[in-house]
VMD Tcl script that builds the backbone (N, CA, C; Angstrom):
set m [mol new atoms 390]
animate dup $m
set s [atomselect $m all]
$s set {name element resname resid chain x y z} {
  {N N UNK 1 A 0.400 15.830 -15.001}
  {CA C UNK 1 A 0.809 14.819 -14.055}
  {C C UNK 1 A 1.984 14.044 -14.669}
  {N N UNK 2 A 3.022 13.833 -13.870}
  {CA C UNK 2 A 4.178 13.114 -14.378}
  {C C UNK 2 A 3.865 11.622 -14.507}
  {N N UNK 3 A 4.696 10.929 -15.272}
  {CA C UNK 3 A 4.507 9.491 -15.487}
  {C C UNK 3 A 4.529 8.732 -14.154}
  {N N UNK 4 A 5.465 9.090 -13.253}
  {CA C UNK 4 A 5.537 8.408 -11.956}
  {C C UNK 4 A 4.291 8.646 -11.124}
  {N N UNK 5 A 3.752 9.880 -11.156}
  {CA C UNK 5 A 2.519 10.157 -10.415}
  {C C UNK 5 A 1.346 9.371 -10.993}
  {N N UNK 6 A 1.299 9.258 -12.322}
  {CA C UNK 6 A 0.242 8.483 -12.969}
  {C C UNK 6 A 0.318 7.010 -12.557}
  {N N UNK 7 A 1.525 6.468 -12.540}
  {CA C UNK 7 A 1.715 5.073 -12.138}
  {C C UNK 7 A 1.308 4.896 -10.684}
  {N N UNK 8 A 1.710 5.836 -9.835}
  {CA C UNK 8 A 1.350 5.769 -8.424}
  {C C UNK 8 A -0.147 5.811 -8.207}
  {N N UNK 9 A -0.832 6.719 -8.903}
  {CA C UNK 9 A -2.289 6.825 -8.774}
  {C C UNK 9 A -2.960 5.566 -9.292}
  {N N UNK 10 A -2.497 5.057 -10.431}
  {CA C UNK 10 A -3.059 3.813 -10.961}
  {C C UNK 10 A -2.860 2.668 -9.977}
  {N N UNK 11 A -1.677 2.588 -9.396}
  {CA C UNK 11 A -1.394 1.549 -8.410}
  {C C UNK 11 A -2.317 1.642 -7.211}
  {N N UNK 12 A -2.556 2.853 -6.731}
  {CA C UNK 12 A -3.463 3.027 -5.587}
  {C C UNK 12 A -4.897 2.675 -5.962}
  {N N UNK 13 A -5.324 3.049 -7.169}
  {CA C UNK 13 A -6.675 2.686 -7.623}
  {C C UNK 13 A -6.822 1.163 -7.704}
  {N N UNK 14 A -5.813 0.496 -8.259}
  {CA C UNK 14 A -5.832 -0.967 -8.357}
  {C C UNK 14 A -5.849 -1.579 -6.959}
  {N N UNK 15 A -5.030 -1.048 -6.049}
  {CA C UNK 15 A -4.977 -1.563 -4.682}
  {C C UNK 15 A -6.329 -1.406 -3.987}
  {N N UNK 16 A -6.982 -0.262 -4.167}
  {CA C UNK 16 A -8.298 -0.058 -3.548}
  {C C UNK 16 A -9.314 -1.055 -4.098}
  {N N UNK 17 A -9.307 -1.276 -5.407}
  {CA C UNK 17 A -10.208 -2.262 -5.992}
  {C C UNK 17 A -9.960 -3.659 -5.436}
  {N N UNK 18 A -8.698 -4.006 -5.303}
  {CA C UNK 18 A -8.317 -5.304 -4.738}
  {C C UNK 18 A -8.836 -5.425 -3.300}
  {N N UNK 19 A -8.632 -4.379 -2.500}
  {CA C UNK 19 A -9.051 -4.414 -1.093}
  {C C UNK 19 A -10.566 -4.517 -0.961}
  {N N UNK 20 A -11.296 -3.777 -1.764}
  {CA C UNK 20 A -12.759 -3.829 -1.714}
  {C C UNK 20 A -13.246 -5.239 -2.051}
  {N N UNK 21 A -12.619 -5.878 -3.043}
  {CA C UNK 21 A -12.989 -7.253 -3.396}
  {C C UNK 21 A -12.716 -8.216 -2.240}
  {N N UNK 22 A -11.740 -7.886 -1.402}
  {CA C UNK 22 A -11.394 -8.719 -0.246}
  {C C UNK 22 A -12.176 -8.306 1.005}
  {N N UNK 23 A -13.210 -7.476 0.844}
  {CA C UNK 23 A -14.112 -7.030 1.917}
  {C C UNK 23 A -13.464 -6.073 2.911}
  {N N UNK 24 A -12.439 -5.342 2.473}
  {CA C UNK 24 A -11.889 -4.269 3.290}
  {C C UNK 24 A -12.766 -3.030 3.092}
  {N N UNK 25 A -12.846 -2.200 4.114}
  {CA C UNK 25 A -13.581 -0.934 4.014}
  {C C UNK 25 A -12.551 0.193 3.932}
  {N N UNK 26 A -12.584 0.958 2.844}
  {CA C UNK 26 A -11.652 2.074 2.663}
  {C C UNK 26 A -12.130 3.245 3.522}
  {N N UNK 27 A -11.264 3.722 4.417}
  {CA C UNK 27 A -11.598 4.863 5.273}
  {C C UNK 27 A -11.049 6.171 4.716}
  {N N UNK 28 A -9.810 6.152 4.255}
  {CA C UNK 28 A -9.173 7.359 3.712}
  {C C UNK 28 A -8.128 6.961 2.685}
  {N N UNK 29 A -7.869 7.913 1.769}
  {CA C UNK 29 A -6.810 7.739 0.775}
  {C C UNK 29 A -5.948 8.984 0.744}
  {N N UNK 30 A -4.658 8.784 0.520}
  {CA C UNK 30 A -3.709 9.881 0.349}
  {C C UNK 30 A -3.802 10.918 1.473}
  {N N UNK 31 A -3.780 10.445 2.683}
  {CA C UNK 31 A -3.823 11.348 3.832}
  {C C UNK 31 A -2.456 12.006 3.984}
  {N N UNK 32 A -2.439 13.314 3.867}
  {CA C UNK 32 A -1.199 14.074 4.031}
  {C C UNK 32 A -1.358 15.003 5.216}
  {N N UNK 33 A -0.511 14.818 6.196}
  {CA C UNK 33 A -0.495 15.632 7.409}
  {C C UNK 33 A 0.933 16.119 7.638}
  {N N UNK 34 A 1.109 17.115 8.474}
  {CA C UNK 34 A 2.484 17.569 8.755}
  {C C UNK 34 A 3.380 16.453 9.296}
  {N N UNK 35 A 2.786 15.472 9.941}
  {CA C UNK 35 A 3.548 14.392 10.546}
  {C C UNK 35 A 3.765 13.204 9.626}
  {N N UNK 36 A 3.241 13.243 8.406}
  {CA C UNK 36 A 3.494 12.149 7.492}
  {C C UNK 36 A 2.384 11.940 6.481}
  {N N UNK 37 A 2.589 10.941 5.635}
  {CA C UNK 37 A 1.644 10.622 4.564}
  {C C UNK 37 A 1.307 9.137 4.613}
  {N N UNK 38 A 0.022 8.838 4.431}
  {CA C UNK 38 A -0.439 7.453 4.396}
  {C C UNK 38 A -1.228 7.241 3.108}
  {N N UNK 39 A -0.919 6.164 2.377}
  {CA C UNK 39 A -1.562 5.927 1.082}
  {C C UNK 39 A -3.036 5.555 1.235}
  {N N UNK 40 A -3.310 4.476 1.971}
  {CA C UNK 40 A -4.683 3.999 2.142}
  {C C UNK 40 A -4.859 3.577 3.600}
  {N N UNK 41 A -5.979 3.986 4.184}
  {CA C UNK 41 A -6.327 3.565 5.540}
  {C C UNK 41 A -7.623 2.766 5.422}
  {N N UNK 42 A -7.621 1.536 5.959}
  {CA C UNK 42 A -8.760 0.631 5.801}
  {C C UNK 42 A -9.093 -0.067 7.114}
  {N N UNK 43 A -10.226 -0.744 7.082}
  {CA C UNK 43 A -10.578 -1.730 8.108}
  {C C UNK 43 A -10.692 -3.062 7.384}
  {N N UNK 44 A -10.004 -4.074 7.899}
  {CA C UNK 44 A -10.082 -5.385 7.254}
  {C C UNK 44 A -11.364 -6.104 7.698}
  {N N UNK 45 A -11.665 -7.269 7.146}
  {CA C UNK 45 A -12.910 -7.953 7.514}
  {C C UNK 45 A -13.018 -8.301 8.999}
  {N N UNK 46 A -11.880 -8.388 9.696}
  {CA C UNK 46 A -11.895 -8.676 11.136}
  {C C UNK 46 A -11.927 -7.390 11.976}
  {N N UNK 47 A -12.106 -6.240 11.320}
  {CA C UNK 47 A -12.217 -4.919 11.961}
  {C C UNK 47 A -10.888 -4.359 12.458}
  {N N UNK 48 A -9.773 -4.898 11.973}
  {CA C UNK 48 A -8.458 -4.360 12.304}
  {C C UNK 48 A -8.206 -3.133 11.433}
  {N N UNK 49 A -7.696 -2.072 12.047}
  {CA C UNK 49 A -7.301 -0.880 11.293}
  {C C UNK 49 A -6.015 -1.219 10.547}
  {N N UNK 50 A -6.017 -1.004 9.229}
  {CA C UNK 50 A -4.861 -1.382 8.418}
  {C C UNK 50 A -4.401 -0.178 7.604}
  {N N UNK 51 A -3.119 0.122 7.728}
  {CA C UNK 51 A -2.488 1.169 6.933}
  {C C UNK 51 A -1.803 0.471 5.767}
  {N N UNK 52 A -2.150 0.879 4.549}
  {CA C UNK 52 A -1.633 0.231 3.359}
  {C C UNK 52 A -0.634 1.165 2.673}
  {N N UNK 53 A 0.575 0.698 2.500}
  {CA C UNK 53 A 1.557 1.395 1.680}
  {C C UNK 53 A 1.515 0.740 0.306}
  {N N UNK 54 A 1.357 1.550 -0.736}
  {CA C UNK 54 A 1.262 1.030 -2.092}
  {C C UNK 54 A 2.553 1.371 -2.844}
  {N N UNK 55 A 3.122 0.380 -3.473}
  {CA C UNK 55 A 4.269 0.565 -4.352}
  {C C UNK 55 A 3.899 -0.014 -5.705}
  {N N UNK 56 A 3.956 0.817 -6.736}
  {CA C UNK 56 A 3.579 0.382 -8.080}
  {C C UNK 56 A 4.732 0.644 -9.037}
  {N N UNK 57 A 4.787 -0.182 -10.074}
  {CA C UNK 57 A 5.852 -0.045 -11.053}
  {C C UNK 57 A 5.328 -0.466 -12.420}
  {N N UNK 58 A 5.598 0.359 -13.431}
  {CA C UNK 58 A 5.296 -0.019 -14.806}
  {C C UNK 58 A 6.367 -1.002 -15.251}
  {N N UNK 59 A 5.935 -2.107 -15.832}
  {CA C UNK 59 A 6.887 -3.151 -16.198}
  {C C UNK 59 A 6.491 -3.788 -17.515}
  {N N UNK 60 A 7.473 -4.355 -18.171}
  {CA C UNK 60 A 7.222 -5.251 -19.294}
  {C C UNK 60 A 7.228 -6.657 -18.731}
  {N N UNK 61 A 6.461 -7.544 -19.318}
  {CA C UNK 61 A 6.457 -8.925 -18.836}
  {C C UNK 61 A 7.815 -9.541 -19.159}
  {N N UNK 62 A 8.529 -9.998 -18.128}
  {CA C UNK 62 A 9.891 -10.513 -18.353}
  {C C UNK 62 A 9.886 -11.928 -18.912}
  {N N UNK 63 A 10.957 -12.241 -19.605}
  {CA C UNK 63 A 11.154 -13.629 -20.026}
  {C C UNK 63 A 11.565 -14.417 -18.785}
  {N N UNK 64 A 11.548 -15.722 -18.879}
  {CA C UNK 64 A 11.948 -16.546 -17.731}
  {C C UNK 64 A 13.366 -16.226 -17.286}
  {N N UNK 65 A 14.250 -15.947 -18.216}
  {CA C UNK 65 A 15.646 -15.646 -17.883}
  {C C UNK 65 A 15.762 -14.309 -17.155}
  {N N UNK 66 A 14.882 -13.356 -17.451}
  {CA C UNK 66 A 14.960 -12.027 -16.849}
  {C C UNK 66 A 14.279 -11.935 -15.487}
  {N N UNK 67 A 13.386 -12.857 -15.154}
  {CA C UNK 67 A 12.574 -12.750 -13.949}
  {C C UNK 67 A 13.400 -12.577 -12.680}
  {N N UNK 68 A 14.496 -13.265 -12.566}
  {CA C UNK 68 A 15.301 -13.206 -11.346}
  {C C UNK 68 A 16.050 -11.886 -11.187}
  {N N UNK 69 A 16.127 -11.089 -12.252}
  {CA C UNK 69 A 16.967 -9.900 -12.208}
  {C C UNK 69 A 16.199 -8.592 -12.322}
  {N N UNK 70 A 14.895 -8.648 -12.405}
  {CA C UNK 70 A 14.112 -7.422 -12.530}
  {C C UNK 70 A 13.824 -6.817 -11.167}
  {N N UNK 71 A 13.803 -5.495 -11.134}
  {CA C UNK 71 A 13.358 -4.813 -9.922}
  {C C UNK 71 A 11.870 -5.062 -9.747}
  {N N UNK 72 A 11.443 -5.094 -8.496}
  {CA C UNK 72 A 10.028 -5.225 -8.179}
  {C C UNK 72 A 9.622 -4.029 -7.325}
  {N N UNK 73 A 8.338 -3.682 -7.300}
  {CA C UNK 73 A 7.911 -2.504 -6.537}
  {C C UNK 73 A 8.338 -2.541 -5.066}
  {N N UNK 74 A 8.366 -3.725 -4.495}
  {CA C UNK 74 A 8.749 -3.860 -3.088}
  {C C UNK 74 A 10.158 -3.321 -2.822}
  {N N UNK 75 A 11.006 -3.325 -3.842}
  {CA C UNK 75 A 12.378 -2.825 -3.688}
  {C C UNK 75 A 12.404 -1.332 -3.356}
  {N N UNK 76 A 11.319 -0.615 -3.634}
  {CA C UNK 76 A 11.265 0.825 -3.376}
  {C C UNK 76 A 10.840 1.184 -1.956}
  {N N UNK 77 A 10.574 0.212 -1.110}
  {CA C UNK 77 A 10.233 0.488 0.286}
  {C C UNK 77 A 11.516 0.462 1.110}
  {N N UNK 78 A 12.056 1.635 1.369}
  {CA C UNK 78 A 13.307 1.744 2.123}
  {C C UNK 78 A 13.036 1.713 3.627}
  {N N UNK 79 A 14.075 1.479 4.402}
  {CA C UNK 79 A 13.941 1.515 5.859}
  {C C UNK 79 A 13.509 2.905 6.330}
  {N N UNK 80 A 14.029 3.934 5.697}
  {CA C UNK 80 A 13.655 5.303 6.054}
  {C C UNK 80 A 12.168 5.536 5.813}
  {N N UNK 81 A 11.678 5.114 4.642}
  {CA C UNK 81 A 10.260 5.260 4.318}
  {C C UNK 81 A 9.410 4.453 5.287}
  {N N UNK 82 A 9.844 3.262 5.629}
  {CA C UNK 82 A 9.096 2.423 6.568}
  {C C UNK 82 A 9.009 3.090 7.941}
  {N N UNK 83 A 10.087 3.690 8.407}
  {CA C UNK 83 A 10.052 4.407 9.693}
  {C C UNK 83 A 9.046 5.559 9.645}
  {N N UNK 84 A 8.996 6.276 8.512}
  {CA C UNK 84 A 8.040 7.379 8.362}
  {C C UNK 84 A 6.596 6.857 8.397}
  {N N UNK 85 A 6.358 5.727 7.749}
  {CA C UNK 85 A 5.016 5.144 7.736}
  {C C UNK 85 A 4.608 4.713 9.148}
  {N N UNK 86 A 5.519 4.057 9.853}
  {CA C UNK 86 A 5.239 3.613 11.225}
  {C C UNK 86 A 4.894 4.813 12.102}
  {N N UNK 87 A 5.649 5.882 11.972}
  {CA C UNK 87 A 5.389 7.093 12.767}
  {C C UNK 87 A 4.022 7.672 12.427}
  {N N UNK 88 A 3.731 7.818 11.139}
  {CA C UNK 88 A 2.451 8.385 10.712}
  {C C UNK 88 A 1.286 7.497 11.150}
  {N N UNK 89 A 1.432 6.182 10.988}
  {CA C UNK 89 A 0.368 5.256 11.388}
  {C C UNK 89 A 0.136 5.314 12.893}
  {N N UNK 90 A 1.197 5.354 13.657}
  {CA C UNK 90 A 1.084 5.417 15.113}
  {C C UNK 90 A 0.373 6.693 15.561}
  {N N UNK 91 A 0.758 7.823 14.982}
  {CA C UNK 91 A 0.107 9.085 15.331}
  {C C UNK 91 A -1.365 9.079 14.929}
  {N N UNK 92 A -1.671 8.539 13.760}
  {CA C UNK 92 A -3.066 8.460 13.316}
  {C C UNK 92 A -3.864 7.555 14.264}
  {N N UNK 93 A -3.332 6.366 14.551}
  {CA C UNK 93 A -4.040 5.425 15.427}
  {C C UNK 93 A -4.266 6.017 16.810}
  {N N UNK 94 A -3.260 6.705 17.344}
  {CA C UNK 94 A -3.404 7.308 18.667}
  {C C UNK 94 A -4.413 8.444 18.682}
  {N N UNK 95 A -4.607 9.111 17.542}
  {CA C UNK 95 A -5.581 10.196 17.495}
  {C C UNK 95 A -6.982 9.693 17.124}
  {N N UNK 96 A -7.120 8.408 16.820}
  {CA C UNK 96 A -8.410 7.802 16.493}
  {C C UNK 96 A -8.595 6.497 17.282}
  {N N UNK 97 A -8.626 6.567 18.618}
  {CA C UNK 97 A -8.710 5.336 19.414}
  {C C UNK 97 A -9.977 4.522 19.145}
  {N N UNK 98 A -11.030 5.185 18.678}
  {CA C UNK 98 A -12.272 4.463 18.382}
  {C C UNK 98 A -12.098 3.469 17.231}
  {N N UNK 99 A -11.090 3.678 16.401}
  {CA C UNK 99 A -10.850 2.773 15.271}
  {C C UNK 99 A -10.017 1.555 15.637}
  {N N UNK 100 A -9.362 1.598 16.793}
  {CA C UNK 100 A -8.472 0.482 17.156}
  {C C UNK 100 A -8.902 -0.260 18.416}
  {N N UNK 101 A -9.989 0.158 19.035}
  {CA C UNK 101 A -10.355 -0.436 20.322}
  {C C UNK 101 A -10.655 -1.931 20.250}
  {N N UNK 102 A -11.140 -2.426 19.107}
  {CA C UNK 102 A -11.484 -3.851 19.017}
  {C C UNK 102 A -10.307 -4.734 18.620}
  {N N UNK 103 A -9.590 -4.353 17.578}
  {CA C UNK 103 A -8.624 -5.292 16.996}
  {C C UNK 103 A -7.236 -4.722 16.753}
  {N N UNK 104 A -6.937 -3.534 17.234}
  {CA C UNK 104 A -5.612 -2.980 17.041}
  {C C UNK 104 A -5.382 -2.503 15.613}
  {N N UNK 105 A -4.083 -2.425 15.217}
  {CA C UNK 105 A -3.750 -1.962 13.871}
  {C C UNK 105 A -2.479 -2.624 13.384}
  {N N UNK 106 A -2.295 -2.537 12.051}
  {CA C UNK 106 A -1.093 -3.086 11.431}
  {C C UNK 106 A -0.803 -2.307 10.147}
  {N N UNK 107 A 0.376 -2.581 9.587}
  {CA C UNK 107 A 0.783 -1.950 8.327}
  {C C UNK 107 A 1.015 -3.060 7.301}
  {N N UNK 108 A 0.381 -2.911 6.132}
  {CA C UNK 108 A 0.535 -3.862 5.032}
  {C C UNK 108 A 1.175 -3.154 3.844}
  {N N UNK 109 A 1.727 -3.940 2.947}
  {CA C UNK 109 A 2.266 -3.436 1.689}
  {C C UNK 109 A 1.502 -4.090 0.547}
  {N N UNK 110 A 1.066 -3.277 -0.401}
  {CA C UNK 110 A 0.515 -3.806 -1.639}
  {C C UNK 110 A 1.435 -3.363 -2.763}
  {N N UNK 111 A 1.978 -4.340 -3.475}
  {CA C UNK 111 A 2.860 -4.091 -4.610}
  {C C UNK 111 A 2.087 -4.385 -5.884}
  {N N UNK 112 A 2.187 -3.471 -6.849}
  {CA C UNK 112 A 1.434 -3.620 -8.096}
  {C C UNK 112 A 2.393 -3.508 -9.277}
  {N N UNK 113 A 2.410 -4.540 -10.110}
  {CA C UNK 113 A 3.112 -4.494 -11.388}
  {C C UNK 113 A 2.072 -4.101 -12.434}
  {N N UNK 114 A 2.341 -3.030 -13.172}
  {CA C UNK 114 A 1.417 -2.556 -14.206}
  {C C UNK 114 A 2.079 -2.769 -15.566}
  {N N UNK 115 A 1.399 -3.484 -16.454}
  {CA C UNK 115 A 1.947 -3.834 -17.755}
  {C C UNK 115 A 1.362 -2.967 -18.863}
  {N N UNK 116 A 2.077 -2.845 -19.981}
  {CA C UNK 116 A 1.625 -1.987 -21.084}
  {C C UNK 116 A 0.240 -2.328 -21.634}
  {N N UNK 117 A -0.188 -3.581 -21.502}
  {CA C UNK 117 A -1.502 -3.974 -22.013}
  {C C UNK 117 A -2.627 -3.695 -21.003}
  {N N UNK 118 A -2.307 -2.902 -19.960}
  {CA C UNK 118 A -3.251 -2.528 -18.888}
  {C C UNK 118 A -3.583 -3.677 -17.942}
  {N N UNK 119 A -2.915 -4.803 -18.074}
  {CA C UNK 119 A -3.075 -5.855 -17.073}
  {C C UNK 119 A -2.175 -5.510 -15.886}
  {N N UNK 120 A -2.371 -6.200 -14.789}
  {CA C UNK 120 A -1.558 -5.934 -13.601}
  {C C UNK 120 A -1.504 -7.176 -12.708}
  {N N UNK 121 A -0.520 -7.172 -11.840}
  {CA C UNK 121 A -0.382 -8.204 -10.812}
  {C C UNK 121 A -0.302 -7.505 -9.471}
  {N N UNK 122 A -0.985 -8.061 -8.481}
  {CA C UNK 122 A -1.022 -7.483 -7.135}
  {C C UNK 122 A -0.463 -8.490 -6.147}
  {N N UNK 123 A 0.413 -8.019 -5.272}
  {CA C UNK 123 A 0.913 -8.824 -4.154}
  {C C UNK 123 A 0.595 -8.071 -2.868}
  {N N UNK 124 A -0.074 -8.750 -1.937}
  {CA C UNK 124 A -0.457 -8.140 -0.656}
  {C C UNK 124 A 0.345 -8.811 0.451}
  {N N UNK 125 A 1.180 -8.040 1.095}
  {CA C UNK 125 A 2.022 -8.552 2.172}
  {C C UNK 125 A 1.516 -7.940 3.471}
  {N N UNK 126 A 0.983 -8.769 4.353}
  {CA C UNK 126 A 0.398 -8.288 5.590}
  {C C UNK 126 A 1.441 -8.127 6.694}
  {N N UNK 127 A 1.206 -7.131 7.529}
  {CA C UNK 127 A 1.967 -6.920 8.758}
  {C C UNK 127 A 3.472 -6.850 8.495}
  {N N UNK 128 A 3.880 -5.838 7.742}
  {CA C UNK 128 A 5.280 -5.728 7.332}
  {C C UNK 128 A 6.201 -5.225 8.434}
  {N N UNK 129 A 5.632 -4.827 9.558}
  {CA C UNK 129 A 6.447 -4.345 10.675}
  {C C UNK 129 A 6.296 -5.310 11.833}
  {N N UNK 130 A 7.430 -5.850 12.288}
  {CA C UNK 130 A 7.498 -6.680 13.468}
  {C C UNK 130 A 6.460 -7.700 13.573}
}
mol reanalyze $m
mol bondsrecalc $m
mol representation Tube
mol addrep $m
């Protein structure tokens, strides 16, 4: 497994742990279909179907002077990737109407900074589309 794949898997594992602690129910992980890929599919505590895009990055803890200039995982979510996620989420939701009949669906982003000492920081940004 390449270093980037390891970081990605670690980020998804951390994101799932974070979501479970927040009372989300994990429905699927790493769903790959001809029409697209979805990292995590969940139900939030209010029963909304939530598609989670995970972006993780291995980082060193920056000094105060460096903080403003470091890349963050969120920087890796391009408009093209977001369009692909929206398409995949829409097709999934339309093929599973029983999952959206109560509360609809949304797309969230979870960004994970992973540090060399195995600590991490998680940022959860809800409803990243419209």
